[in-house]
N, C-alpha and C positions, 0 to 999 in steps of 0.2 A: 472574418476570422478564418485562420488557416484550416480549420476542421471542419468547413462547411460540407464536405463530401462525406462526413460520418456523422450524421444528425443524431444517431443513437446507438445503442449497442446491446448486444445479448451475451449472457454467459452460456456458452455453448462449446461442443468438442471440435477439435479440428476436422475430424473425419465426417463429411455428410454421409447420413444414412437412409435419408428419403428423398426421392426424387419429386419435387414440387415446386410450384410458383411460389411457395412461402420458404423454400430452403430451409426447412425443418431438420435439426440434427437431433441424433440420439446420443446419450453420453455413456451408455453402457450395454452389456449383454444380459437380458433378463430371462428367466425361465417362465414361459406361459404355456400352459397345457394345449394340447392339440384341439381338444373339444371346445375351448373357449376363443381360439384364433378367430373364427369367422365372425362371432358376435362381437369381439373386442375390436375387430377390424372395422365393423360397419360403423360402431360408436365412434371410433377414433377418426375414421374417413369423414364422418358427418359433422363432428365438431371442429376439425382442423382443416378442412377443403383439401384433402390430399388426393391428387389425382391417379397414383399408381400405387398399388401394395406390393408388388414384388420386391423392389429393394428393401422394404421393410420387413417382409416376412424372411426374407433371405437371412436378415441378421438375427433373427429370434432362434436361439439354440437353447439346448440344456445343458450349458456348461457353466463354469464358476463366474463369479462376478469378475469383471476386468475394470480396472481404473485408468482412465485416460486424461491426459492433459487438458486442462480447462483454459480457454482464452477468452478475451472480450471480443466478440464478433461485431463489428460495425455493420449497422443497417444500411440498405441500399437507398440512395435518394431517389432513384427512379420509380420505386413503387410508392404510389400515393395512398393505397389501400392500408388500412391499419393491419399490423400483423398480430397473429395469435401469440400468447405467451405473455411473459412480463418484461418490457423493455427497460432497459437503464437508459433514460433519457435526459442528458444534461444540456441539451441545447438551451441557448440564452443564459448559462451560467458561468461565472467566472471564478478560478481557482488560483489561490496562491500557495505555492509549494514551496516551504522553507527548507534549506539543506540539500540542494540538488548541486552537484559540483562535477558530476561525471555521467556516463550512461550505463552503469552496472549496478546501481544502488536501489533500494527500495522506493526512494524518493523519485527517481526517473521513472521507474515501472508505474507508480501510482500516476504521475503525470501523463504517461502513455494511457493508461486506462481511461482516465479522464477525459482526455483528448478524444479517444475512441468514441466515448459517450456523447460528444458535441460540446464539451466545456472548453472555453477559452483559458489558456495557460500562462501564467505569471510564474516566476520563479525567484527565489532570493538564494544568492550564492555567497558563500563565505569569501571576504574580501580578498584573502591572500590566494584563493583559487579562482578568482573571477577572470582574470586575463586568460589563463589557459583555457578555461571553460568556454568563453567567449570566442576564442581563437579556434578552437575545435569545432565549434557550432559553425562558424564561417566558412572553415575549410573542408567542411563535409565529412569530417571524421566521424561524426555521429549519425551520418545519413542511414547506414544500414540498421543502427538501432531505432531511428525515428519511423521506421515503416510500421504503418497502423495495419490492422487486418483487412481494409479494403484496399491496400495498396498505397494510399497516399501517406505523406510525411507529416509526423507531428509538427506542429508550428508553436514555437514559444513566442507569444507576443511581446514579452519585454523580460529581461533579466535585471535584477536589481542587486548591487552589492548589498551585503548585509552581514552584520555580526550580532546574533542574538544574545550575547553575553552582556552587552551594553544596552540599556534602555533609553538614553538621551545622550546628547554630546557632553554634558556636565559630568557624565560617569566614566568617560573615556579617559584613562591616565595619560601622563605626557608621554611616556615610552611608547605607547601604542600610537598615540598621534604622529609621532615622528619615525616610527617603523617605516622602513621602506617598502615592506610588503602591502602597506596601506596608502602608499604615495599615488596620487592621482585619483583616488576615489573620494567621494564624499557622500553624506546623507545615508550613511549605512547603520545607523543605530535603529533599534527597533521602532522608536517615535518617529525618526525621519522616514524610514521606508514606508510607514503606514501613510505619513502625510503625502508623500509622493505617489503612492497608488491611489490615494483620494483625489489628488490633482489630476492624475492622468487619466483615471477610469471611474471615480465616483464611489464604487462599492464593489463587493465580492461577495460571493455565496458560499465558497468552499475554502477553508483554511486547513493546510496539511503541515505537521511539524514532523519533520525527518532528521532531527538534530539529536546529536549525542558526542560527549566527549569527557574522557576522564584522563587527566595527565598522568595518574599513578595506577591506571587500570592493571597493570602487570603486578602490582603489589598486593599482598594479602591485606585484608582490613586492619588487621593488628599493626602493620607496618605503614599503613597510610596516614600522611600528615593531615592535620587540620585544614590547611590550604588547598592539599589536594581533593580531600573529601569534599569541601564546599565548592571548589571548582567544578566537580563532576555533578553536583546537584544544580549548580548554576546555569551550566551549558546544556544539560540533559533534561531537567525537569521544570525549573523556574523560568526557563526560556520560553516554555509552552505557555506558562501562566501569562507571561509578558506579552507574548504575540497575540494571545486571545484577548487580553485586556485592552491593548491598543487597537486591535483590528476590529473587536466586536461593534463598536459605534458605525462603522461603515459596513457591516455584514447585514445582508437582507434578511428580513424574518423568514424562518424556514431553512435557514442555512445550517452547515454542518462543518464541525471542526473534528480533525482526526490526527493522532499522534502515534507513534510507534514504541511498544515497550518489548520486554524480553523476560521469558520464563525465570531469569535470575531474580526477578522481584519477589518470587514466592518460593523458590527452590534454591538449593545450594548448588552453584555453578564454580567449582574450584578454578582459578585463573582469571576470573571476571571480578576483578577486585577495585581497589582504588575509591571504594565509595560508590562504583556503578550499579551494584545491585541495590543500594539504598535509593539512588537517584531513580530507578526505574520503579521501585516501591512507591516512592513519593509521586511519580507520575500517574501512576494507577489511581491512588489516592485522591489526587487533585482532580483526575478525570471524573470520579463521582461528585466532588463538591462543585466543580464548575459545571457539570451537566445540570445541576440544581439551580445554581445562579444564573447561568446563561439561559437555560430553559424558562425560568420564571421571568426573568427581566427582558429578554432579547429574542425568545423564541428560536434559539440556535441549540442544537443537538452537539453533544460532546462525547466521543467514544475514542478507544485506543485500540491498535491491533497488536497482539502478542505474536510477533512474528518468529518463524524458526530461524536456523542458521543459514546464511547466505555468504557465498564467497564474493564479497564487495570488496573493494579496495580498503574501505575504512574498516571492515571486519577483520581483514589480514593482518591489520596493524596489532590485534591482541596476540596473534602468535599461534592460536590453537584452534582455528576456526575448522580446518580440515578434519581434525579429531571430532569436533561437535558435530559435523555433517555425517560423518562415519557412524557416530554413534545414534545419531537420528534414523539413519537408514536401518540399522540393526534392530532398533526397537520401538520405534512409532508403528501404531496401527496400520498406516499406508506406509508400505516399504518404497519409497520413491524419493528423490532429492527434490526438495522445495524449490520452485522457482520464484523470482521476483514478481513475475506476471500473476502469479496466483494471489500475491499480497495485493498487487495493485488492483486485481477484479474485487477483491474484498472491500477495498477502499472505495471503488466505484460504486458498489452497492451501498455502503455506509453514508456516501454523499448524496444518494439518490432519494426520491421520494418513496421507494420501495421500503425503505428503513425508517420511515417517517415516526415510528412509535418506539425506535431504539436509541436510548441514550444513557450516558453513564455506564457503559457496557466495555468489558475486556473481551475482545473477540480474538479467539485463538485461530491462527492460521500457520500451523505447523506440523501438518499431517497427524495430528491426534498426540503428539508426544507429550503434552501437558497432562494428559489423562493417566498416563504410566506411572505406577508407584514403584516399580522396580525395573532394572535393565535386565531384560531377557536374555541378553547376550553373555550374562555372567556365566562361568563355569560351574556354578552352584546349580544352575538349571539345565545342565547339560542332559540330564537323563530325562527331563520331562518332554513330553510330546507337545512342543510348542508350535503353534500355526506359524506358517512362513508363507512368503509370495511365491506361487508357483510361476 
């Protein structure tokens, strides 16, 4: 497996703050009173095997809290001793990520985080995008994006052609079968993909659904056709039901399934039309029902991540993604641009044993924007003393 050099991972910050054999990292600047420093240091050094306190004490100041970027940090293979903390260890696990067609979306980021934690990566790529994706991989166009925290490159064991709109070959209409964009590819319906994965690998542990499509997404709901509405639900929500239905017989007990949703499922987002808001609401409802059914019958957990706006190629097709990112920066509790890596890290946690009691949940990874009831950048609040990022 290509990720053997990264057998596990930690959620840590980029900047190391403690010099030690454990490479412990601290994520923020905190306030600790002077009289308690010595006692606190003694307890911390005793429990964490820290060899030197100077770099640690140097970072303890009485300033405001500062938020830094989190990454999945791969564990070193050379250290045989168990590390303190809570490792995200997916060694020996196999993940299938449906909906990876480039290197800048959430699906790719999730694959990277799972790989950094030690999982073997399989991906399903939309058939019309397959040739370009595989060619880019072979020619090294994604090499910079493939770099994991330990310096190695993420390895994708196998790429499967896939169109999750169709459950089996009998569902594929003749005009799609003869479409030149599908020429040269076979076994790409959901049923066939699962059969191929079973033949090639036997089983999987993690299923990720990173798929969404609404042919009339730019239309208001009142102008959306029946076909456009149903197409959005088919590609964006029922595709998850179908994937889990077909994959779950070959998922190992204790496995995890993760999908991606959006706040438009419960809040009005003008411009996110064509039935896509309805599709995301259906996806979240299905997550709860599937969590019950998959948990009771197969001991598989089902969760969804409500991710904030990202400048992915798919999101740019909507046409107003930059405005949504600017809105989030102005109004979210954490005033920073969301990275795909942060969503990938959340997915790695949800796929790991650390979240063994979490299922049927909508996990918000959006800098807290979901918690806001109003847009604080409105001129109405101009005279209010609203907290801002320093």
